[in-house]
C-alpha positions in Angstrom: 156.6 37.2 -116.6 159.5 35.4 -114.8 159.4 31.6 -114.4 161.3 28.8 -113.9 162.7 26.0 -116.2 165.5 23.2 -116.6 167.7 24.5 -119.3 170.5 21.9 -121.3 172.8 24.5 -122.1 175.5 21.8 -124.0 175.3 18.5 -125.3 176.2 16.1 -122.1 173.8 18.4 -119.3 173.2 18.6 -116.8 170.3 20.4 -116.5 170.0 23.6 -115.3 167.0 24.8 -112.9 166.9 28.6 -113.2 164.6 31.7 -113.7 163.8 32.5 -117.3 161.6 35.5 -118.9 158.8 34.4 -120.5 157.0 36.5 -123.4 153.1 36.9 -123.6 151.0 34.3 -125.9 151.1 36.0 -129.6 148.1 34.9 -131.8 147.1 31.1 -132.1 149.4 30.8 -128.9 148.4 29.9 -125.1 150.2 30.7 -121.8 150.3 27.6 -119.2 150.8 26.1 -115.7 152.2 23.2 -115.8 151.1 20.5 -113.5 153.2 17.6 -114.6 155.5 16.6 -117.2 157.2 12.9 -117.8 161.1 11.8 -118.0 161.1 11.0 -121.5 164.1 9.3 -122.8 163.9 11.5 -126.3 165.1 14.2 -124.0 167.8 12.3 -122.9 168.6 11.8 -126.6 168.8 15.5 -127.3 171.5 15.6 -124.4 173.8 12.9 -125.6 173.7 14.3 -128.9 171.2 11.4 -130.7 169.0 13.4 -131.9 171.3 16.6 -132.9 168.6 19.6 -132.0 170.1 23.0 -131.7 170.9 24.5 -128.1 170.1 25.7 -125.6 166.9 24.3 -125.6 164.1 24.0 -121.9 163.8 20.3 -122.0 160.0 18.5 -121.8 157.6 17.1 -124.4 155.3 14.9 -122.1 153.0 17.3 -120.3 149.5 18.5 -118.8 148.7 21.9 -117.4 146.2 24.6 -116.8 145.6 27.5 -119.2 146.5 30.6 -117.6 146.2 33.0 -121.1 145.0 32.6 -124.8 146.2 34.7 -127.5 144.6 36.6 -130.2 142.2 34.3 -132.5 142.0 31.1 -129.8 138.4 30.6 -128.8 138.5 27.2 -128.2 140.2 27.7 -125.2 140.0 29.8 -122.1 141.6 30.3 -118.5 141.0 27.6 -116.1 141.0 24.9 -118.8 143.0 21.8 -118.2 144.7 20.6 -121.5 147.3 17.4 -122.3 150.5 18.6 -124.6 150.3 16.3 -128.0 154.0 16.7 -128.3 153.6 16.6 -132.3 151.3 19.8 -133.3 147.8 18.6 -135.1 146.5 21.7 -137.2 143.8 19.7 -138.1 143.5 21.0 -141.9 147.2 19.9 -143.7 146.4 16.6 -146.4 148.3 14.4 -143.5 145.4 15.8 -140.8 142.5 15.6 -143.2 143.4 12.2 -144.4 143.5 11.0 -140.4 147.2 11.1 -139.9 147.5 13.9 -137.3 150.8 12.0 -135.8 152.2 13.3 -139.1 150.8 16.4 -139.1 152.7 19.0 -141.4 153.7 21.3 -138.4 155.8 18.7 -137.4 158.3 19.7 -139.8 159.2 22.3 -137.4 159.5 19.9 -134.4 163.7 20.3 -134.3 163.5 24.3 -134.3 162.6 24.6 -130.8 161.3 28.3 -132.0 157.4 29.3 -132.5 155.0 28.1 -135.3 153.3 30.9 -135.7 156.4 33.1 -136.7 159.9 30.9 -136.0 160.4 33.1 -132.7 160.9 32.7 -129.3 158.9 33.5 -126.2 161.6 31.8 -123.8 164.8 34.1 -122.8 168.0 33.4 -119.9 170.9 35.0 -119.9 170.2 37.7 -122.4 169.3 34.1 -124.9 166.8 32.7 -126.7 165.6 29.5 -125.5 164.7 26.7 -127.8 161.9 24.0 -126.4 162.3 20.7 -126.2 159.3 19.5 -129.3 158.4 23.0 -129.4 157.1 22.8 -125.7 159.5 23.0 -123.0 157.9 21.2 -120.5 160.4 21.3 -117.8 159.1 24.8 -117.0 156.5 25.8 -114.4 155.2 28.0 -116.9 155.2 27.7 -121.2 154.0 29.4 -124.4 152.7 26.6 -126.9 150.6 26.9 -130.1 147.5 26.0 -129.6 147.9 22.9 -132.3 149.7 21.1 -129.4 146.7 21.1 -126.7 144.5 18.7 -126.0 141.6 20.1 -123.7 141.3 17.4 -121.0 138.2 17.0 -118.0 138.9 18.0 -114.7 138.7 14.7 -112.8 142.0 13.2 -114.3 145.3 14.8 -111.9 147.8 16.4 -114.2 150.7 14.3 -113.1 149.1 11.2 -114.5 147.5 12.6 -117.4 150.9 14.0 -118.4 151.5 10.6 -119.5 149.4 10.3 -122.6 151.4 13.4 -123.9 154.0 10.6 -125.1 154.6 7.2 -123.9 151.5 6.0 -123.5 150.2 6.7 -126.7 152.9 6.0 -128.7 153.4 2.7 -127.2 150.2 1.7 -127.1 149.5 2.9 -130.5 152.7 1.4 -131.5 151.0 -2.1 -130.7 147.8 -1.3 -132.1 147.7 0.7 -134.6 151.3 0.2 -136.0 151.5 -3.8 -135.2 147.7 -4.6 -135.4 147.4 -6.6 -133.0 145.0 -9.0 -133.0 142.9 -11.4 -130.2 145.2 -14.5 -130.3 148.2 -12.7 -131.5 151.6 -13.6 -130.3 153.5 -10.5 -129.3 157.0 -9.4 -128.6 158.1 -6.4 -127.1 161.9 -5.4 -126.7 162.3 -2.8 -124.4 159.8 -1.8 -121.6 160.6 1.5 -120.2 157.6 4.3 -120.0 157.4 3.3 -124.0 157.4 -0.2 -124.0 155.2 -1.4 -120.9 152.8 0.4 -122.8 153.0 -1.4 -126.0 152.4 -4.4 -123.7 149.3 -2.6 -122.1 147.8 -1.9 -125.7 149.4 -6.0 -127.0 147.3 -7.1 -124.0 143.9 -5.5 -124.2 143.7 -6.1 -127.6 143.7 -9.8 -126.7 147.4 -11.2 -127.4 147.6 -14.5 -126.4 151.6 -15.1 -125.6 153.1 -11.5 -125.1 156.7 -12.0 -124.6 158.5 -8.7 -122.9 162.2 -8.6 -123.5 164.8 -6.0 -121.3 167.8 -7.0 -119.8 166.9 -4.9 -116.2 165.1 -7.5 -113.8 162.6 -4.7 -112.4 161.2 -3.9 -115.7 160.9 -8.0 -116.7 158.8 -8.1 -113.4 156.6 -5.1 -114.4 156.3 -5.9 -117.7 154.3 -9.1 -115.9 152.4 -7.0 -114.3 151.2 -4.4 -117.0 149.6 -7.6 -119.2 153.0 -9.6 -120.6 152.7 -13.5 -120.3 156.5 -14.2 -120.2 159.6 -12.2 -119.9 163.3 -12.4 -120.7 166.3 -10.5 -121.2 167.4 -11.0 -124.6 166.4 -11.6 -127.9 168.2 -14.8 -127.6 165.9 -15.9 -125.5 162.8 -14.8 -126.9 163.2 -16.4 -130.3 163.7 -19.8 -128.2 160.7 -19.1 -126.3 158.9 -17.6 -129.0 159.5 -20.8 -131.3 158.1 -22.9 -128.4 154.9 -21.1 -127.9 154.0 -20.9 -131.8 155.3 -24.5 -132.7 158.2 -22.5 -135.1 155.4 -20.1 -136.2 157.0 -17.2 -134.9 155.4 -13.7 -133.5 152.5 -11.9 -135.8 154.0 -8.5 -134.1 157.4 -7.4 -132.9 157.5 -3.7 -131.3 161.0 -2.1 -130.7 160.7 0.5 -128.2 164.6 0.0 -126.7 166.0 3.0 -125.4 168.1 3.6 -128.3 167.6 1.3 -131.1 170.4 -0.4 -133.3 170.7 -1.6 -136.8 171.2 -5.1 -135.3 167.9 -5.5 -133.4 165.7 -4.7 -136.3 167.5 -7.9 -138.0 166.8 -9.9 -134.4 162.9 -8.9 -134.3 162.5 -9.8 -138.1 164.3 -13.1 -137.7 161.7 -13.8 -134.8 158.9 -12.8 -136.7 155.9 -15.2 -138.5 155.1 -15.1 -142.4 153.4 -11.7 -143.0 154.1 -10.2 -139.5 155.2 -6.6 -138.3 158.0 -5.8 -137.1 157.3 -1.9 -135.6 160.3 0.4 -135.1 159.5 3.0 -132.4 162.7 3.9 -130.6 164.7 5.8 -131.7 168.1 5.2 -133.3 171.2 7.8 -133.3 170.7 10.6 -136.6 173.9 9.1 -138.6 173.0 5.3 -138.5 172.8 4.2 -142.0 173.0 0.5 -141.5 170.0 -2.3 -141.1 171.8 -6.3 -140.3 168.4 -8.4 -141.6 168.0 -10.6 -144.1 166.2 -9.2 -146.9 165.6 -12.7 -148.7 163.6 -13.4 -145.5 161.8 -10.2 -145.7 160.7 -11.3 -149.0 160.0 -15.0 -148.9 158.1 -14.5 -145.8 156.6 -11.3 -146.9 157.5 -9.7 -143.8 157.0 -6.1 -142.7 158.8 -3.6 -140.9 157.2 -0.1 -140.0 157.9 2.9 -138.8 155.6 4.2 -135.8 155.8 8.5 -134.5 154.0 8.8 -131.7 152.1 5.6 -132.2 150.7 5.8 -135.7 148.2 8.0 -133.1 145.4 10.9 -134.1 146.2 12.4 -130.6 142.8 14.1 -130.0 141.2 10.9 -130.4 143.4 8.5 -129.2 144.1 10.6 -126.0 140.5 11.4 -125.0 140.1 7.2 -126.1 142.7 6.2 -123.2 141.7 8.6 -120.8 138.2 6.9 -120.9 140.1 3.1 -120.4 141.7 4.9 -117.4 138.6 6.2 -116.0 137.4 2.7 -116.1 140.7 1.1 -114.7 141.7 -0.6 -118.0 144.6 1.6 -118.3 147.5 1.7 -115.7 148.5 5.2 -115.4 149.0 5.4 -111.4 151.2 2.3 -111.4 153.3 3.6 -114.6 154.5 6.5 -112.5 157.5 5.2 -110.3 158.8 7.9 -109.0 158.2 11.8 -108.6 160.6 14.6 -108.4 160.1 18.2 -108.0 161.9 20.4 -110.9 164.5 21.3 -108.8 165.5 17.1 -108.6 165.3 16.7 -112.8 168.8 15.0 -112.8 168.4 12.2 -110.1 164.8 11.7 -112.0 167.4 11.2 -115.1 170.1 9.2 -113.4 166.8 7.1 -112.1 165.9 6.4 -115.7 169.8 5.6 -116.7 170.1 3.2 -113.8 166.8 1.1 -115.0 164.9 2.4 -111.6 162.2 4.0 -113.5 159.2 2.6 -115.6 157.9 6.6 -115.7 159.9 9.4 -113.4 157.4 12.3 -113.4 157.7 16.0 -112.6 154.9 16.8 -110.1 155.0 21.0 -110.0 
């Protein structure tokens, strides 16, 4: 079939919106018509080269839509079902999935390949070439073909242009605080960078019962929004945050610091560790340049104060459990999705959407199909 998608042909962009040819789903795959897709910073990392994944590539990994057709062997989905994509496939059978680590499913090793998990070939084509898919999904398209391992079935009452946000940013941010950080009632929490992921770390920490919740962001708009999402304080720099945390905790430090900047640095890991309490945790969620290997932090502080630095992918979540759980919180009014989607764009306006992200005008931009 013919459909339309936004393709990155060369490093540095722009996204090119054009017609593509899409093959039908094969065994274990589904054809999906997209209803909404978030504009996540991870796609920007491919554009800049921080994630040096192969091009050309259809972007987008935060999506929700309606099943149009299923391939052979897919017996739990049917045409008309509404789904959210988990940007990491979860087979449910490997050692990681069996141990409750769906975010580390062994199929995730193919995440950067861009081809189908089943046979490592392409279903998407343009200009006589095969096209890769961002995180095996390619949600910057009116239609896409994906593995059933990426699909989480949802009820019909959630708007797709809001549901899509749970495909990455909401779960990643929320889980970074609640799952990886283990925030508990009465904790002092710092979130470094409060864009589309960080503001959800704020949401998660607030509902988990954080007493002091400090948001750090250089953009005034994002600091103001952080307060609306549950932060008790908002400052522009880590230096300001450390002084404030010392005052709030009588010098003890923060129980949890979550790094959710657009692009992480080794220096920031050290700054976050410095404001962390004894046996406190620094959660590193933001991506770093693929070539970065240096972290500036006090190893003596790490040892003597028994601090921890942990990585978190997809919010250390089990998407088939946590996505429906968070949808339940949205229904009950305890999770902000409507407020998270700052602006809506058509697919043709994707480059404008990313300009707005770079300029700090959005928490999350959403492509509405």
